[in-house]
N, C-alpha and C positions, 0 to 999 in steps of 0.2 A: 504494500500500500504506500502511496506517495503522499508527501505533505501537500502537494498541489491539488489533491483530489477536491473536487467541488469548485475549483476556480475555472473560469472560462478563458480559454486561449483562442485568439483569432489568428488564423493563418490564411494567407492569400494563395488561391489557386491561380497559377500563371501559365502563359504560353510564351515560350522563348523561341524566337526565330534566330537561327545561327548558321554560320558558314563553316562547313566541314573542312578539316585539314586533309591534304592529300600527300602521299609519299610513295615513291617508287624506288626500288633498289636496282642497282646496276647502271651501266652506261646506256644512255638513250637520248633521243632528241626531246627537247622540252615541249610538252603539250600545252597549247595556249587556250584550251577550253576553260570556261569559267568553273569555279568550285561549286560543289553541290550545296544548296541551301535547304536546311531541314527545320522541323518544328518539334519541340519537346514540351510536355505538359507535366506539371507537378506542383507540390506545395513549396512555397518560397521559404527556405530555411535561413539563408543569410545573403546579404548583398554587401560586398566590400569594394574597395577601389579597384581591385584586380580580378575579382571573379564573382559569379552568382551561383549559389548552391540551391538545388531543388531536391525534393524527395518524393517517392511514390506513395509511401505510407507513413502514418503518424499514429503512435500509441499514446492516448491521453493519460493512461494509467501510469506509464513510466516516463512520459515526455520524450521517448526515443523515436528516431526516424529510421526508415528502411528504404533501400533502393535509392541511395544518395548519389547525385550527379553534380559535378562541379564544372562550370563552363568559364573559360578565360574571357574577360570582357572584350578582348580584341576580336573574338569570334562571334560575338553577339551583335546581331543587326537590330533587333527589336525585342522588347518584352512588354507584355500587356497583362493586366490583372483581369481575370475572367470573373472571379467571385471571391468574396471574403467568407470563410467558413469558420463557424464557432464550434469549438470542442469543449 
């Protein structure tokens, strides 16, 4: 049982639009095609100067997160809040 039991925590469900990093091993000609743009969805865990962290799951009993993903800010094109969820 946690001391935070009974307290309401608000978490933002967000959509992150980000540009994937590409890497190829070995000698080759440079490919000039644009990088792939992807979207990820999750609960906003933290936002710093360098990265944004989201999670797939949240346990209000322990206040732990699962399925955590950290995105470098240089790869993020856009982030929007879909909904604020109360736990």
